[in-house]
PyMOL Python script that loads the backbone (N, CA, C, O; Angstrom):
from pymol import cmd

cmd.read_pdbstr("""\
ATOM      1  N   MET A   1      34.352 191.885 188.293  1.00  0.00           N
ATOM      2  CA  MET A   1      33.234 191.484 187.442  1.00  0.00           C
ATOM      3  C   MET A   1      33.390 190.013 187.061  1.00  0.00           C
ATOM      4  O   MET A   1      34.490 189.461 187.035  1.00  0.00           O
ATOM      5  N   HIS A   2      32.288 189.430 186.780  1.00  0.00           N
ATOM      6  CA  HIS A   2      32.255 188.036 186.373  1.00  0.00           C
ATOM      7  C   HIS A   2      32.677 187.915 184.906  1.00  0.00           C
ATOM      8  O   HIS A   2      32.365 188.785 184.094  1.00  0.00           O
ATOM      9  N   ILE A   3      33.383 186.840 184.572  1.00  0.00           N
ATOM     10  CA  ILE A   3      33.911 186.673 183.213  1.00  0.00           C
ATOM     11  C   ILE A   3      32.793 186.596 182.171  1.00  0.00           C
ATOM     12  O   ILE A   3      32.966 187.074 181.050  1.00  0.00           O
ATOM     13  N   LEU A   4      31.641 185.996 182.529  1.00  0.00           N
ATOM     14  CA  LEU A   4      30.525 185.928 181.578  1.00  0.00           C
ATOM     15  C   LEU A   4      29.970 187.313 181.261  1.00  0.00           C
ATOM     16  O   LEU A   4      29.575 187.589 180.129  1.00  0.00           O
ATOM     17  N   THR A   5      29.944 188.173 182.260  1.00  0.00           N
ATOM     18  CA  THR A   5      29.458 189.537 182.043  1.00  0.00           C
ATOM     19  C   THR A   5      30.388 190.306 181.115  1.00  0.00           C
ATOM     20  O   THR A   5      29.933 191.040 180.237  1.00  0.00           O
ATOM     21  N   ILE A   6      31.674 190.139 181.308  1.00  0.00           N
ATOM     22  CA  ILE A   6      32.651 190.809 180.446  1.00  0.00           C
ATOM     23  C   ILE A   6      32.533 190.305 179.005  1.00  0.00           C
ATOM     24  O   ILE A   6      32.553 191.094 178.061  1.00  0.00           O
ATOM     25  N   LEU A   7      32.410 188.986 178.848  1.00  0.00           N
ATOM     26  CA  LEU A   7      32.241 188.422 177.504  1.00  0.00           C
ATOM     27  C   LEU A   7      30.942 188.891 176.867  1.00  0.00           C
ATOM     28  O   LEU A   7      30.905 189.165 175.668  1.00  0.00           O
ATOM     29  N   GLN A   8      29.884 188.985 177.649  1.00  0.00           N
ATOM     30  CA  GLN A   8      28.591 189.423 177.144  1.00  0.00           C
ATOM     31  C   GLN A   8      28.663 190.864 176.631  1.00  0.00           C
ATOM     32  O   GLN A   8      28.120 191.175 175.571  1.00  0.00           O
ATOM     33  N   VAL A   9      29.323 191.727 177.372  1.00  0.00           N
ATOM     34  CA  VAL A   9      29.467 193.126 176.949  1.00  0.00           C
ATOM     35  C   VAL A   9      30.317 193.211 175.682  1.00  0.00           C
ATOM     36  O   VAL A   9      30.000 193.975 174.770  1.00  0.00           O
ATOM     37  N   ALA A  10      31.395 192.429 175.624  1.00  0.00           N
ATOM     38  CA  ALA A  10      32.266 192.453 174.447  1.00  0.00           C
ATOM     39  C   ALA A  10      31.526 191.974 173.202  1.00  0.00           C
ATOM     40  O   ALA A  10      31.645 192.577 172.136  1.00  0.00           O
ATOM     41  N   VAL A  11      30.764 190.894 173.335  1.00  0.00           N
ATOM     42  CA  VAL A  11      30.014 190.376 172.187  1.00  0.00           C
ATOM     43  C   VAL A  11      28.910 191.359 171.783  1.00  0.00           C
ATOM     44  O   VAL A  11      28.630 191.513 170.595  1.00  0.00           O
ATOM     45  N   ALA A  12      28.284 192.024 172.757  1.00  0.00           N
ATOM     46  CA  ALA A  12      27.258 193.017 172.446  1.00  0.00           C
ATOM     47  C   ALA A  12      27.838 194.174 171.634  1.00  0.00           C
ATOM     48  O   ALA A  12      27.200 194.659 170.700  1.00  0.00           O
ATOM     49  N   VAL A  13      29.039 194.613 171.986  1.00  0.00           N
ATOM     50  CA  VAL A  13      29.691 195.684 171.222  1.00  0.00           C
ATOM     51  C   VAL A  13      30.008 195.204 169.803  1.00  0.00           C
ATOM     52  O   VAL A  13      29.857 195.962 168.845  1.00  0.00           O
ATOM     53  N   ILE A  14      30.444 193.959 169.667  1.00  0.00           N
ATOM     54  CA  ILE A  14      30.731 193.393 168.344  1.00  0.00           C
ATOM     55  C   ILE A  14      29.464 193.327 167.513  1.00  0.00           C
ATOM     56  O   ILE A  14      29.492 193.627 166.319  1.00  0.00           O
ATOM     57  N   VAL A  15      28.343 192.936 168.128  1.00  0.00           N
ATOM     58  CA  VAL A  15      27.068 192.876 167.403  1.00  0.00           C
ATOM     59  C   VAL A  15      26.676 194.270 166.914  1.00  0.00           C
ATOM     60  O   VAL A  15      26.242 194.424 165.773  1.00  0.00           O
ATOM     61  N   ILE A  16      26.823 195.268 167.755  1.00  0.00           N
ATOM     62  CA  ILE A  16      26.491 196.643 167.364  1.00  0.00           C
ATOM     63  C   ILE A  16      27.350 197.087 166.185  1.00  0.00           C
ATOM     64  O   ILE A  16      26.837 197.679 165.235  1.00  0.00           O
ATOM     65  N   ILE A  17      28.633 196.810 166.236  1.00  0.00           N
ATOM     66  CA  ILE A  17      29.538 197.202 165.152  1.00  0.00           C
ATOM     67  C   ILE A  17      29.166 196.485 163.859  1.00  0.00           C
ATOM     68  O   ILE A  17      29.130 197.105 162.796  1.00  0.00           O
ATOM     69  N   LEU A  18      28.888 195.183 163.940  1.00  0.00           N
ATOM     70  CA  LEU A  18      28.532 194.424 162.740  1.00  0.00           C
ATOM     71  C   LEU A  18      27.224 194.910 162.131  1.00  0.00           C
ATOM     72  O   LEU A  18      27.090 194.961 160.908  1.00  0.00           O
ATOM     73  N   ILE A  19      26.266 195.263 162.968  1.00  0.00           N
ATOM     74  CA  ILE A  19      24.998 195.777 162.443  1.00  0.00           C
ATOM     75  C   ILE A  19      25.210 197.122 161.761  1.00  0.00           C
ATOM     76  O   ILE A  19      24.612 197.390 160.719  1.00  0.00           O
ATOM     77  N   LEU A  20      26.050 197.962 162.335  1.00  0.00           N
ATOM     78  CA  LEU A  20      26.319 199.263 161.726  1.00  0.00           C
ATOM     79  C   LEU A  20      27.099 199.140 160.413  1.00  0.00           C
ATOM     80  O   LEU A  20      26.995 200.011 159.549  1.00  0.00           O
ATOM     81  N   LEU A  21      27.873 198.075 160.260  1.00  0.00           N
ATOM     82  CA  LEU A  21      28.647 197.883 159.033  1.00  0.00           C
ATOM     83  C   LEU A  21      27.795 197.420 157.858  1.00  0.00           C
ATOM     84  O   LEU A  21      28.178 197.595 156.702  1.00  0.00           O
ATOM     85  N   GLN A  22      26.649 196.835 158.154  1.00  0.00           N
ATOM     86  CA  GLN A  22      25.816 196.327 157.070  1.00  0.00           C
ATOM     87  C   GLN A  22      25.252 197.486 156.250  1.00  0.00           C
ATOM     88  O   GLN A  22      24.843 198.511 156.795  1.00  0.00           O
ATOM     89  N   GLN A  23      25.240 197.305 154.953  1.00  0.00           N
ATOM     90  CA  GLN A  23      24.745 198.354 154.065  1.00  0.00           C
ATOM     91  C   GLN A  23      23.233 198.307 154.013  1.00  0.00           C
ATOM     92  O   GLN A  23      22.633 197.234 153.961  1.00  0.00           O
ATOM     93  N   ARG A  24      22.635 199.458 154.026  1.00  0.00           N
ATOM     94  CA  ARG A  24      21.180 199.583 153.931  1.00  0.00           C
ATOM     95  C   ARG A  24      20.835 200.474 152.745  1.00  0.00           C
ATOM     96  O   ARG A  24      21.673 201.220 152.237  1.00  0.00           O
ATOM     97  N   SER A  25      19.592 200.378 152.323  1.00  0.00           N
ATOM     98  CA  SER A  25      19.116 201.255 151.253  1.00  0.00           C
ATOM     99  C   SER A  25      19.138 202.684 151.761  1.00  0.00           C
ATOM    100  O   SER A  25      18.701 202.957 152.879  1.00  0.00           O
ATOM    101  N   SER A  26      19.644 203.592 150.949  1.00  0.00           N
ATOM    102  CA  SER A  26      19.726 204.985 151.379  1.00  0.00           C
ATOM    103  C   SER A  26      18.540 205.766 150.835  1.00  0.00           C
ATOM    104  O   SER A  26      17.925 205.384 149.838  1.00  0.00           O
ATOM    105  N   GLY A  27      18.239 206.840 151.495  1.00  0.00           N
ATOM    106  CA  GLY A  27      17.145 207.697 151.066  1.00  0.00           C
ATOM    107  C   GLY A  27      15.811 207.270 151.652  1.00  0.00           C
ATOM    108  O   GLY A  27      15.697 206.223 152.290  1.00  0.00           O
ATOM    109  N   ALA A  28      14.804 208.105 151.422  1.00  0.00           N
ATOM    110  CA  ALA A  28      13.475 207.837 151.964  1.00  0.00           C
ATOM    111  C   ALA A  28      12.811 206.657 151.279  1.00  0.00           C
ATOM    112  O   ALA A  28      11.967 205.998 151.885  1.00  0.00           O
ATOM    113  N   GLY A  29      13.166 206.372 150.037  1.00  0.00           N
ATOM    114  CA  GLY A  29      12.571 205.239 149.327  1.00  0.00           C
ATOM    115  C   GLY A  29      12.872 203.923 150.004  1.00  0.00           C
ATOM    116  O   GLY A  29      12.037 203.019 149.999  1.00  0.00           O
ATOM    117  N   GLY A  30      14.058 203.799 150.592  1.00  0.00           N
ATOM    118  CA  GLY A  30      14.434 202.587 151.290  1.00  0.00           C
ATOM    119  C   GLY A  30      13.638 202.378 152.570  1.00  0.00           C
ATOM    120  O   GLY A  30      13.430 201.246 153.005  1.00  0.00           O
ATOM    121  N   LEU A  31      13.193 203.484 153.171  1.00  0.00           N
ATOM    122  CA  LEU A  31      12.413 203.374 154.396  1.00  0.00           C
ATOM    123  C   LEU A  31      11.033 202.786 154.144  1.00  0.00           C
ATOM    124  O   LEU A  31      10.473 202.118 155.014  1.00  0.00           O
ATOM    125  N   PHE A  32      10.484 203.030 152.964  1.00  0.00           N
ATOM    126  CA  PHE A  32       9.124 202.588 152.666  1.00  0.00           C
ATOM    127  C   PHE A  32       9.076 201.433 151.687  1.00  0.00           C
ATOM    128  O   PHE A  32       8.017 201.149 151.126  1.00  0.00           O
ATOM    129  N   GLY A  33      10.189 200.765 151.468  1.00  0.00           N
ATOM    130  CA  GLY A  33      10.197 199.584 150.631  1.00  0.00           C
ATOM    131  C   GLY A  33      10.469 199.839 149.164  1.00  0.00           C
ATOM    132  O   GLY A  33      10.436 198.895 148.374  1.00  0.00           O
ATOM    133  N   GLY A  34      10.731 201.050 148.770  1.00  0.00           N
ATOM    134  CA  GLY A  34      10.972 201.359 147.369  1.00  0.00           C
ATOM    135  C   GLY A  34      12.444 201.535 147.067  1.00  0.00           C
ATOM    136  O   GLY A  34      12.822 202.463 146.353  1.00  0.00           O
ATOM    137  N   GLY A  35      13.276 200.666 147.597  1.00  0.00           N
ATOM    138  CA  GLY A  35      14.714 200.825 147.494  1.00  0.00           C
ATOM    139  C   GLY A  35      15.310 200.409 146.161  1.00  0.00           C
ATOM    140  O   GLY A  35      16.534 200.402 146.024  1.00  0.00           O
ATOM    141  N   GLY A  36      14.511 200.068 145.194  1.00  0.00           N
ATOM    142  CA  GLY A  36      15.064 199.686 143.904  1.00  0.00           C
ATOM    143  C   GLY A  36      15.127 198.194 143.730  1.00  0.00           C
ATOM    144  O   GLY A  36      14.430 197.451 144.422  1.00  0.00           O
ATOM    145  N   GLY A  37      15.970 197.741 142.799  1.00  0.00           N
ATOM    146  CA  GLY A  37      16.054 196.327 142.450  1.00  0.00           C
ATOM    147  C   GLY A  37      16.555 195.457 143.577  1.00  0.00           C
ATOM    148  O   GLY A  37      17.288 195.914 144.454  1.00  0.00           O
ATOM    149  N   GLY A  38      16.157 194.202 143.548  1.00  0.00           N
ATOM    150  CA  GLY A  38      16.642 193.256 144.534  1.00  0.00           C
ATOM    151  C   GLY A  38      15.679 193.013 145.667  1.00  0.00           C
ATOM    152  O   GLY A  38      15.261 191.878 145.899  1.00  0.00           O
ATOM    153  N   GLY A  39      15.320 194.072 146.381  1.00  0.00           N
ATOM    154  CA  GLY A  39      14.399 193.927 147.487  1.00  0.00           C
ATOM    155  C   GLY A  39      14.986 193.159 148.651  1.00  0.00           C
ATOM    156  O   GLY A  39      16.203 193.115 148.835  1.00  0.00           O
ATOM    157  N   PHE A  40      14.113 192.556 149.433  1.00  0.00           N
ATOM    158  CA  PHE A  40      14.517 191.864 150.652  1.00  0.00           C
ATOM    159  C   PHE A  40      15.314 190.606 150.354  1.00  0.00           C
ATOM    160  O   PHE A  40      16.223 190.256 151.106  1.00  0.00           O
ATOM    161  N   TYR A  41      14.988 189.929 149.276  1.00  0.00           N
ATOM    162  CA  TYR A  41      15.619 188.646 148.966  1.00  0.00           C
ATOM    163  C   TYR A  41      16.838 188.783 148.059  1.00  0.00           C
ATOM    164  O   TYR A  41      17.186 187.844 147.342  1.00  0.00           O
ATOM    165  N   GLN A  42      17.478 189.927 148.085  1.00  0.00           N
ATOM    166  CA  GLN A  42      18.668 190.150 147.282  1.00  0.00           C
ATOM    167  C   GLN A  42      19.811 189.268 147.791  1.00  0.00           C
ATOM    168  O   GLN A  42      20.002 189.133 149.000  1.00  0.00           O
ATOM    169  N   ARG A  43      20.559 188.679 146.881  1.00  0.00           N
ATOM    170  CA  ARG A  43      21.646 187.778 147.242  1.00  0.00           C
ATOM    171  C   ARG A  43      22.870 188.579 147.699  1.00  0.00           C
ATOM    172  O   ARG A  43      23.277 189.543 147.050  1.00  0.00           O
ATOM    173  N   ARG A  44      23.440 188.162 148.816  1.00  0.00           N
ATOM    174  CA  ARG A  44      24.629 188.829 149.346  1.00  0.00           C
ATOM    175  C   ARG A  44      25.877 188.158 148.795  1.00  0.00           C
ATOM    176  O   ARG A  44      25.906 186.944 148.593  1.00  0.00           O
ATOM    177  N   ARG A  45      26.913 188.967 148.555  1.00  0.00           N
ATOM    178  CA  ARG A  45      28.159 188.428 148.008  1.00  0.00           C
ATOM    179  C   ARG A  45      29.342 189.085 148.693  1.00  0.00           C
ATOM    180  O   ARG A  45      29.251 190.212 149.180  1.00  0.00           O
ATOM    181  N   GLY A  46      30.444 188.371 148.722  1.00  0.00           N
ATOM    182  CA  GLY A  46      31.716 188.906 149.208  1.00  0.00           C
ATOM    183  C   GLY A  46      31.692 189.303 150.666  1.00  0.00           C
ATOM    184  O   GLY A  46      31.219 188.557 151.522  1.00  0.00           O
ATOM    185  N   ALA A  47      32.210 190.494 150.937  1.00  0.00           N
ATOM    186  CA  ALA A  47      32.341 190.984 152.311  1.00  0.00           C
ATOM    187  C   ALA A  47      30.978 191.174 152.966  1.00  0.00           C
ATOM    188  O   ALA A  47      30.837 190.983 154.174  1.00  0.00           O
ATOM    189  N   GLU A  48      29.979 191.549 152.180  1.00  0.00           N
ATOM    190  CA  GLU A  48      28.636 191.740 152.717  1.00  0.00           C
ATOM    191  C   GLU A  48      28.091 190.427 153.293  1.00  0.00           C
ATOM    192  O   GLU A  48      27.433 190.425 154.333  1.00  0.00           O
ATOM    193  N   ARG A  49      28.368 189.331 152.618  1.00  0.00           N
ATOM    194  CA  ARG A  49      27.923 188.017 153.087  1.00  0.00           C
ATOM    195  C   ARG A  49      28.661 187.616 154.370  1.00  0.00           C
ATOM    196  O   ARG A  49      28.059 187.069 155.294  1.00  0.00           O
ATOM    197  N   ILE A  50      29.956 187.890 154.417  1.00  0.00           N
ATOM    198  CA  ILE A  50      30.747 187.564 155.606  1.00  0.00           C
ATOM    199  C   ILE A  50      30.245 188.348 156.820  1.00  0.00           C
ATOM    200  O   ILE A  50      30.118 187.788 157.908  1.00  0.00           O
ATOM    201  N   ILE A  51      29.962 189.625 156.642  1.00  0.00           N
ATOM    202  CA  ILE A  51      29.456 190.454 157.730  1.00  0.00           C
ATOM    203  C   ILE A  51      28.086 189.965 158.178  1.00  0.00           C
ATOM    204  O   ILE A  51      27.799 189.940 159.375  1.00  0.00           O
ATOM    205  N   PHE A  52      27.233 189.572 157.225  1.00  0.00           N
ATOM    206  CA  PHE A  52      25.893 189.073 157.538  1.00  0.00           C
ATOM    207  C   PHE A  52      25.972 187.795 158.372  1.00  0.00           C
ATOM    208  O   PHE A  52      25.280 187.674 159.383  1.00  0.00           O
ATOM    209  N   ILE A  53      26.807 186.845 157.959  1.00  0.00           N
ATOM    210  CA  ILE A  53      26.952 185.582 158.685  1.00  0.00           C
ATOM    211  C   ILE A  53      27.592 185.819 160.049  1.00  0.00           C
ATOM    212  O   ILE A  53      27.187 185.207 161.037  1.00  0.00           O
ATOM    213  N   ALA A  54      28.585 186.702 160.111  1.00  0.00           N
ATOM    214  CA  ALA A  54      29.233 187.018 161.391  1.00  0.00           C
ATOM    215  C   ALA A  54      28.243 187.659 162.357  1.00  0.00           C
ATOM    216  O   ALA A  54      28.321 187.421 163.563  1.00  0.00           O
ATOM    217  N   THR A  55      27.320 188.463 161.854  1.00  0.00           N
ATOM    218  CA  THR A  55      26.298 189.074 162.699  1.00  0.00           C
ATOM    219  C   THR A  55      25.398 188.008 163.305  1.00  0.00           C
ATOM    220  O   THR A  55      25.082 188.058 164.494  1.00  0.00           O
ATOM    221  N   ILE A  56      24.986 187.045 162.489  1.00  0.00           N
ATOM    222  CA  ILE A  56      24.135 185.962 162.988  1.00  0.00           C
ATOM    223  C   ILE A  56      24.863 185.151 164.057  1.00  0.00           C
ATOM    224  O   ILE A  56      24.290 184.839 165.101  1.00  0.00           O
ATOM    225  N   VAL A  57      26.114 184.812 163.796  1.00  0.00           N
ATOM    226  CA  VAL A  57      26.903 184.037 164.762  1.00  0.00           C
ATOM    227  C   VAL A  57      27.077 184.814 166.064  1.00  0.00           C
ATOM    228  O   VAL A  57      26.955 184.244 167.148  1.00  0.00           O
ATOM    229  N   ALA A  58      27.360 186.107 165.963  1.00  0.00           N
ATOM    230  CA  ALA A  58      27.564 186.926 167.161  1.00  0.00           C
ATOM    231  C   ALA A  58      26.278 187.059 167.974  1.00  0.00           C
ATOM    232  O   ALA A  58      26.325 187.053 169.204  1.00  0.00           O
ATOM    233  N   VAL A  59      25.138 187.179 167.308  1.00  0.00           N
ATOM    234  CA  VAL A  59      23.861 187.286 168.020  1.00  0.00           C
ATOM    235  C   VAL A  59      23.549 185.971 168.740  1.00  0.00           C
ATOM    236  O   VAL A  59      23.099 185.981 169.886  1.00  0.00           O
ATOM    237  N   VAL A  60      23.787 184.843 168.069  1.00  0.00           N
ATOM    238  CA  VAL A  60      23.562 183.541 168.715  1.00  0.00           C
ATOM    239  C   VAL A  60      24.487 183.394 169.926  1.00  0.00           C
ATOM    240  O   VAL A  60      24.056 182.918 170.976  1.00  0.00           O
ATOM    241  N   LEU A  61      25.735 183.791 169.790  1.00  0.00           N
ATOM    242  CA  LEU A  61      26.676 183.732 170.902  1.00  0.00           C
ATOM    243  C   LEU A  61      26.230 184.641 172.051  1.00  0.00           C
ATOM    244  O   LEU A  61      26.365 184.280 173.220  1.00  0.00           O
ATOM    245  N   LEU A  62      25.704 185.810 171.719  1.00  0.00           N
ATOM    246  CA  LEU A  62      25.207 186.732 172.744  1.00  0.00           C
ATOM    247  C   LEU A  62      24.021 186.124 173.492  1.00  0.00           C
ATOM    248  O   LEU A  62      23.915 186.270 174.710  1.00  0.00           O
ATOM    249  N   ILE A  63      23.140 185.451 172.776  1.00  0.00           N
ATOM    250  CA  ILE A  63      21.998 184.798 173.420  1.00  0.00           C
ATOM    251  C   ILE A  63      22.476 183.693 174.353  1.00  0.00           C
ATOM    252  O   ILE A  63      21.987 183.569 175.476  1.00  0.00           O
ATOM    253  N   ILE A  64      23.426 182.893 173.890  1.00  0.00           N
ATOM    254  CA  ILE A  64      23.967 181.808 174.719  1.00  0.00           C
ATOM    255  C   ILE A  64      24.626 182.363 175.976  1.00  0.00           C
ATOM    256  O   ILE A  64      24.414 181.837 177.068  1.00  0.00           O
ATOM    257  N   LEU A  65      25.418 183.414 175.836  1.00  0.00           N
ATOM    258  CA  LEU A  65      26.067 184.031 176.998  1.00  0.00           C
ATOM    259  C   LEU A  65      25.046 184.628 177.963  1.00  0.00           C
ATOM    260  O   LEU A  65      25.227 184.556 179.179  1.00  0.00           O
ATOM    261  N   SER A  66      23.978 185.215 177.432  1.00  0.00           N
ATOM    262  CA  SER A  66      22.948 185.796 178.279  1.00  0.00           C
ATOM    263  C   SER A  66      22.238 184.731 179.105  1.00  0.00           C
ATOM    264  O   SER A  66      22.014 184.913 180.301  1.00  0.00           O
ATOM    265  N   VAL A  67      21.886 183.616 178.463  1.00  0.00           N
ATOM    266  CA  VAL A  67      21.234 182.527 179.177  1.00  0.00           C
ATOM    267  C   VAL A  67      22.190 181.921 180.212  1.00  0.00           C
ATOM    268  O   VAL A  67      21.783 181.614 181.332  1.00  0.00           O
ATOM    269  N   ALA A  68      23.445 181.751 179.836  1.00  0.00           N
ATOM    270  CA  ALA A  68      24.433 181.198 180.772  1.00  0.00           C
ATOM    271  C   ALA A  68      24.631 182.131 181.963  1.00  0.00           C
ATOM    272  O   ALA A  68      24.824 181.670 183.088  1.00  0.00           O
ATOM    273  N   ASN A  69      24.583 183.432 181.723  1.00  0.00           N
ATOM    274  CA  ASN A  69      24.740 184.403 182.801  1.00  0.00           C
ATOM    275  C   ASN A  69      23.544 184.372 183.753  1.00  0.00           C
ATOM    276  O   ASN A  69      23.689 184.627 184.949  1.00  0.00           O
ATOM    277  N   LEU A  70      22.363 184.058 183.219  1.00  0.00           N
ATOM    278  CA  LEU A  70      21.180 183.940 184.069  1.00  0.00           C
ATOM    279  C   LEU A  70      21.233 182.688 184.940  1.00  0.00           C
ATOM    280  O   LEU A  70      20.813 182.706 186.097  1.00  0.00           O
ATOM    281  N   ILE A  71      21.755 181.600 184.370  1.00  0.00           N
ATOM    282  CA  ILE A  71      21.787 180.329 185.065  1.00  0.00           C
ATOM    283  C   ILE A  71      22.831 180.327 186.177  1.00  0.00           C
ATOM    284  O   ILE A  71      22.590 179.810 187.268  1.00  0.00           O
ATOM    285  N   ILE A  72      23.985 180.907 185.892  1.00  0.00           N
ATOM    286  CA  ILE A  72      25.096 180.880 186.857  1.00  0.00           C
ATOM    287  C   ILE A  72      24.991 182.016 187.847  1.00  0.00           C
ATOM    288  O   ILE A  72      25.840 182.148 188.728  1.00  0.00           O
TER     289      ILE A  72
END
""", "prot")
cmd.dss("prot")
cmd.show_as("cartoon", "prot")
cmd.util.cbc("prot")
cmd.orient("prot")
């Protein structure tokens, strides 16, 4: 296998894990926007913020690897 393909699969698995680690509103109220205080613009702190930023970085890296894999 090509090294870019292996890296792409590894980063994709990391993105999946990071997305699953993020906390979401529980219950049916969260599905329809009634999740309680804070809403969409709630400020993230501590580990939640680190996971959020790491998810963004991993997704950007996955996009870069995908484009590089198409070019090469």
